[in-house]
C-alpha positions as CSV (number, residue, x, y, z in Angstrom):
1,M,-57.8,28.9,58.5
2,K,-54.9,31.2,59.5
3,R,-52.2,32.0,57.0
4,A,-48.6,33.0,57.5
5,V,-46.4,33.9,54.5
6,S,-42.8,34.6,54.3
7,I,-41.7,36.7,51.4
8,S,-38.0,36.4,51.1
9,L,-35.4,38.0,48.9
10,G,-33.7,34.6,48.8
11,S,-33.9,31.9,46.3
12,S,-37.1,30.5,45.0
13,S,-35.6,27.1,44.9
14,R,-36.1,27.0,48.7
15,D,-39.9,27.7,48.6
16,K,-42.3,25.6,50.6
17,H,-45.9,25.4,51.4
18,V,-47.2,23.2,54.2
19,Q,-50.1,23.2,56.7
20,V,-49.2,22.9,60.5
21,E,-51.4,22.7,63.5
22,F,-50.8,24.7,66.8
23,K,-53.1,23.3,69.5
24,G,-55.5,22.2,66.8
25,V,-55.5,25.5,65.0
26,P,-54.6,24.9,61.3
27,I,-52.1,27.4,59.8
28,I,-50.9,27.6,56.2
29,V,-47.1,28.2,56.3
30,E,-45.8,29.4,53.0
31,R,-42.4,30.7,51.9
32,I,-42.1,32.7,48.6
33,G,-38.6,33.6,47.4
34,T,-37.9,36.4,44.9
35,D,-34.3,35.7,43.9
36,G,-33.1,39.0,45.0
37,D,-35.9,41.0,43.3
38,I,-36.7,43.8,45.7
39,A,-39.4,45.2,43.5
40,K,-41.2,41.9,43.3
41,A,-41.0,41.3,47.0
42,R,-42.6,44.7,47.7
43,H,-45.2,43.9,45.1
44,L,-46.0,40.6,46.9
45,Y,-46.3,42.4,50.3
46,L,-48.8,45.0,48.9
47,E,-50.7,42.3,46.9
48,M,-51.2,40.1,50.1
49,D,-51.5,42.8,52.7
50,G,-54.6,42.3,54.8
51,Q,-55.2,38.8,53.3
52,V,-52.6,37.0,55.6
53,D,-52.4,36.9,59.3
54,A,-48.8,37.6,59.4
55,F,-45.8,38.2,57.1
56,G,-42.3,36.9,57.6
57,V,-39.5,39.0,56.2
58,G,-36.8,36.8,54.8
59,G,-33.4,37.5,53.3
60,V,-32.8,40.7,55.2
61,D,-33.4,42.0,58.7
62,L,-35.6,45.0,59.7
63,F,-33.7,45.8,63.0
64,L,-30.5,44.7,64.7
65,R,-30.9,44.2,68.4
66,L,-28.1,44.7,70.9
67,D,-29.2,44.1,74.5
68,E,-32.3,46.3,75.0
69,R,-31.7,48.6,71.9
70,E,-32.8,48.1,68.4
71,Y,-31.2,49.8,65.5
72,P,-33.5,50.1,62.4
73,L,-32.2,49.0,59.1
74,R,-33.8,51.8,57.1
75,S,-33.6,50.6,53.6
76,A,-35.0,47.2,54.6
77,L,-38.0,48.9,56.3
78,K,-39.0,50.3,53.1
79,L,-40.1,46.9,52.0
80,V,-42.8,46.6,54.5
81,E,-43.7,50.3,54.9
82,G,-47.4,50.9,55.4
83,L,-48.5,47.4,55.7
84,K,-51.6,46.4,57.7
85,S,-50.6,42.7,58.4
86,P,-48.0,42.4,61.1
87,C,-44.5,41.8,59.8
88,V,-41.8,39.9,61.7
89,D,-38.1,39.3,60.5
90,G,-37.4,36.5,63.1
91,R,-35.4,38.5,65.6
92,G,-38.0,37.8,68.3
93,L,-37.3,34.1,68.0
94,K,-33.5,34.7,67.6
95,H,-33.6,36.2,71.1
96,T,-36.0,33.6,72.7
97,L,-35.9,30.2,70.8
98,E,-32.3,30.4,69.8
99,R,-31.2,31.9,73.1
100,R,-32.7,28.8,74.7
101,V,-31.5,26.3,72.1
102,F,-29.5,24.0,74.4
103,E,-32.3,24.0,77.0
104,L,-35.0,23.2,74.5
105,A,-33.0,20.7,72.5
106,Y,-31.7,18.9,75.6
107,P,-34.2,15.9,75.4
108,Q,-33.1,15.2,71.9
109,L,-29.5,15.7,72.7
110,N,-29.8,13.4,75.5
111,D,-31.1,10.8,73.1
112,T,-28.3,11.5,70.6
113,L,-25.1,12.2,72.6
114,D,-23.4,10.2,75.3
115,D,-23.0,13.1,77.8
116,A,-25.6,15.7,76.8
117,E,-25.9,17.0,80.4
118,N,-22.2,18.0,80.3
119,L,-22.2,19.3,76.7
120,H,-19.1,21.5,76.2
121,F,-16.9,22.6,73.3
122,Q,-13.4,23.9,73.1
123,Q,-14.1,26.7,70.5
124,A,-17.2,27.9,68.7
125,F,-17.1,29.8,65.4
126,I,-20.0,32.0,64.2
127,P,-19.3,33.5,60.9
128,V,-21.9,36.4,61.4
129,A,-23.5,37.1,64.7
130,A,-25.0,40.5,64.0
131,D,-28.4,39.1,63.6
132,R,-28.0,36.2,65.9
133,L,-26.7,37.5,69.2
134,G,-29.0,35.4,71.2
135,L,-27.6,32.2,69.6
136,A,-24.0,33.5,70.2
137,Q,-24.8,34.1,73.9
138,A,-26.1,30.5,74.1
139,V,-23.1,29.1,72.4
140,A,-20.7,31.1,74.6
141,Q,-22.2,29.3,77.6
142,V,-21.1,25.9,76.5
143,S,-17.7,26.8,74.9
144,D,-14.3,27.6,76.3
145,Q,-14.0,30.3,73.7
146,I,-16.0,31.8,70.9
147,V,-14.8,33.5,67.7
148,L,-17.3,35.8,65.7
149,G,-16.4,36.5,62.2
150,D,-18.5,39.6,61.4
151,L,-15.6,41.9,60.6
152,M,-14.2,39.3,58.3
153,V,-17.4,37.9,56.5
154,A,-19.5,41.0,56.4
155,L,-17.0,43.9,56.1
156,G,-13.9,42.2,54.7
157,I,-11.7,43.3,57.6
158,P,-9.3,40.3,58.5
159,I,-9.8,40.6,62.3
160,P,-11.7,37.9,64.3
161,V,-13.6,39.0,67.3
162,R,-13.1,36.9,70.5
163,G,-15.9,36.9,73.1
164,I,-19.3,38.4,73.5
165,A,-18.0,41.4,75.5
166,S,-15.7,42.5,72.8
167,Y,-18.3,41.9,70.2
168,K,-20.7,44.1,72.0
169,K,-18.2,47.0,72.0
170,I,-17.6,46.7,68.4
171,A,-21.4,46.4,67.7
172,Q,-22.1,49.7,69.7
173,L,-19.8,51.5,67.2
174,L,-20.9,49.6,64.0
175,F,-24.7,49.2,64.3
176,P,-25.5,53.0,64.1
177,V,-23.6,53.0,60.7
178,V,-25.1,49.8,59.4
179,S,-28.5,51.2,60.2
180,H,-27.9,53.5,57.1
181,F,-26.5,50.9,54.8
182,P,-28.3,50.4,51.4
183,M,-30.1,47.2,50.7
184,S,-27.3,46.0,48.5
185,M,-25.1,45.7,51.7
186,L,-27.8,44.2,53.8
187,F,-29.3,41.4,51.5
188,Y,-27.7,38.0,52.3
189,G,-27.7,36.8,48.7
190,S,-30.3,34.8,46.8
191,S,-28.8,31.3,47.1
192,G,-25.5,30.9,48.8
193,I,-24.5,28.6,46.0
194,E,-21.4,30.5,45.1
195,R,-18.9,28.7,47.1
196,E,-15.9,30.6,48.3
197,P,-14.1,28.7,51.2
198,K,-12.3,31.0,53.5
199,Y,-11.2,31.4,57.1
200,D,-9.8,27.9,57.2
201,K,-8.2,28.5,60.6
202,F,-11.4,29.1,62.4
203,W,-13.4,26.3,60.7
204,R,-10.6,23.8,61.4
205,E,-10.0,24.8,65.0
206,S,-13.5,25.0,66.1
207,D,-15.6,22.0,67.2
208,L,-18.8,23.9,67.3
209,L,-20.0,26.0,64.2
210,A,-23.1,28.2,64.6
211,G,-25.1,30.7,62.5
212,D,-26.9,31.2,59.3
213,F,-26.7,28.2,56.9
214,L,-26.0,30.4,53.7
215,F,-23.0,32.1,55.3
216,M,-21.7,28.8,56.3
217,R,-22.2,27.1,53.0
218,K,-20.5,29.8,51.1
219,H,-17.4,29.9,53.1
220,V,-17.0,26.6,55.0
221,I,-14.1,24.2,54.2
222,D,-14.6,20.7,53.0
223,D,-13.3,18.9,56.0
224,L,-15.9,19.2,59.0
225,A,-15.2,15.8,60.4
226,G,-16.7,15.3,64.0
227,K,-18.1,18.8,64.4
228,T,-21.4,19.9,65.7
229,V,-23.4,22.5,63.6
230,I,-26.1,24.8,64.9
231,T,-28.0,26.6,62.1
232,N,-31.3,27.8,60.9
233,T,-33.3,26.7,57.7
234,T,-32.1,23.3,56.5
235,T,-33.5,21.3,53.5
236,P,-32.6,17.7,52.8
237,A,-30.0,18.9,50.4
238,N,-28.4,21.1,53.1
239,L,-28.2,18.2,55.4
240,E,-26.5,16.1,52.8
241,F,-24.0,18.9,52.2
242,L,-23.0,18.8,55.8
243,R,-23.0,14.9,55.9
244,E,-20.6,14.8,53.0
245,R,-18.2,16.9,54.9
246,G,-18.3,14.7,58.0
247,V,-20.4,16.8,60.3
248,S,-21.4,14.6,63.3
249,T,-24.5,16.4,64.7
250,V,-26.9,19.2,63.3
251,I,-29.0,21.2,65.6
252,T,-31.5,23.3,63.6
253,T,-33.1,25.8,65.8
254,T,-36.7,25.5,64.4
255,P,-38.8,22.4,64.2
256,R,-38.9,20.2,61.0
257,Y,-42.1,20.1,58.9
258,D,-42.5,17.9,55.9
259,G,-38.8,17.2,55.6
260,R,-37.4,20.7,56.1
261,T,-37.1,23.4,58.6
262,F,-38.2,27.0,58.1
263,G,-36.3,30.2,59.0
264,T,-37.1,32.1,62.2
265,N,-39.0,34.7,60.3
266,M,-41.3,32.2,58.9
267,M,-41.9,30.4,62.2
268,E,-42.3,33.7,64.1
269,A,-44.9,34.7,61.5
270,A,-46.7,31.5,62.1
271,I,-46.8,31.9,65.9
272,T,-47.9,35.5,65.4
273,A,-50.8,34.3,63.1
274,Y,-51.7,31.7,65.8
275,A,-51.8,34.4,68.5
276,G,-54.0,36.5,66.6
277,K,-53.1,39.8,68.2
278,G,-52.5,41.6,64.9
279,R,-49.0,42.8,65.9
280,P,-45.6,41.4,66.5
281,L,-45.2,39.5,69.8
282,T,-43.0,40.5,72.8
283,D,-40.2,38.3,73.8
284,D,-42.2,37.2,76.9
285,E,-45.2,36.4,74.8
286,L,-43.0,34.3,72.4
287,N,-41.4,32.4,75.3
288,V,-44.8,31.6,76.7
289,L,-46.0,30.2,73.2
290,I,-42.7,28.4,72.7
291,D,-43.4,26.4,75.8
292,E,-47.2,26.2,75.2
293,L,-46.9,24.9,71.7
294,E,-43.8,22.8,72.6
295,L,-41.8,24.2,69.8
296,R,-38.3,22.6,69.8
297,P,-35.2,22.7,67.8
298,T,-34.4,19.6,65.6
299,V,-31.4,17.4,66.4
300,Q,-30.0,15.0,63.9
301,S,-27.0,12.7,63.8
302,L,-25.4,12.6,60.4
303,N,-22.1,10.7,61.0
304,K,-21.4,8.4,63.9
């Protein structure tokens, strides 16, 4: 039996262990959170190295991708330095599965929405797009305008970025600097429990909200009535959080297994384990397997 393990710097309260099947091949899929303990995460990688078919790297990215260029996050790469088992941080799926989210989710959207074929939003707000540019590009195609909050949320600079073209110009300047950030500036946070609602104007004015759930949970306002949310890992508690705030529809970019969805790093590790090549997969290889394994986003109506 194949085994894929995501070792995350995030909260252990979100841990999960399930068995999935890809084309009849059983795969153990397991997430282990270390509650921000970097030394513990490194120890687990070393302890399990060679015993798992693929590692997922959670809670931090290894690289940031901008078009065809990748910028290494040097302090994060130390976590997986010297490992034999392939390590993936989910960026492959972020530029394939998430880039195709509306195409892949269309059958479910068609069952859920009245006019899925002409799906369109006035404004989309993405709190942080640095690690989810594929999703941002997908969102831009169905929105009149898109607001990216990286400068506000990640750097504390009160300037919204409007449009993908403007974002890329800023990213070209910032990513080489971010590449040298210490782990303390890269780690997302262990739980996202500490609520600090901010950026009211952009939450309120946008009918589509997209991006990492923990960033959303930390900063989102209480009134999200009628809005659509596209995000990553969601537990039943996360869905209830969104339901209580009036969210209409949630699109989670990965499939749901045993009541929850896993992060892109976990799912990419599972696909990598299935492929059995002993290395991370290319975007082309991932796209082939997304179609072959019929991996689809999850669409749920919360409030009608």
